[in-house]
C-alpha positions in Angstrom: -0.1 0.1 0.1 2.4 2.9 1.0 4.3 1.5 -1.8 1.3 1.9 -4.6 0.9 5.0 -2.6 4.3 6.5 -3.5 4.2 6.0 -6.4 1.0 7.7 -7.1 2.0 10.4 -5.5 5.0 10.8 -7.8 4.6 9.2 -10.9 1.8 9.8 -14.1 1.6 5.8 -14.8 -1.1 3.9 -15.2 -2.7 3.0 -12.5 -2.7 -0.6 -13.9 1.1 -0.2 -14.4 1.0 1.1 -10.3 -0.7 -2.6 -9.0 1.3 -4.1 -10.9 4.6 -2.8 -9.6 3.3 -3.1 -5.5 2.0 -6.6 -6.5 -1.5 -6.3 -6.2 -2.3 -8.1 -9.7 -4.5 -6.0 -11.3 -6.2 -2.1 -11.0 -9.6 -3.6 -9.4 -7.8 -5.2 -6.9 -5.2 -1.7 -6.1 -9.1 0.1 -5.7 -10.1 -2.0 -3.3 -7.2 -2.5 -1.6 -6.9 1.6 -1.5 -11.0 2.0 -0.6 -10.9 -0.8 2.0 -7.5 0.9 4.0 -8.2 4.7 3.6 -12.4 5.1 2.4 -10.9 6.2 -1.5 -10.5 4.8 -4.8 -6.5 4.9 -6.1 -7.4 6.9 -9.0 -9.2 9.9 -6.1 -6.0 9.6 -3.5 -3.6 10.8 -7.0 -6.7 13.1 -8.1 -6.8 14.9 -4.7 -2.4 14.5 -3.0 -0.6 13.0 -7.0 1.9 15.5 -7.6 0.3 15.9 -11.7 -2.9 16.9 -10.1 -5.2 20.0 -11.8 -4.2 22.7 -9.7 -7.2 25.2 -8.9 
């Protein structure tokens, strides 16, 4: 989870790539883990905390 969070924060790699590199296997599994542990999807996490997020 920590590795996935770091990659989502610091890179613009696709979710499926992040999921595979961090041992989730699929983006769907990573999404479920994020929802279960953090209460937000991986995409929502990236949009809020990622370096490449759109700024207001």
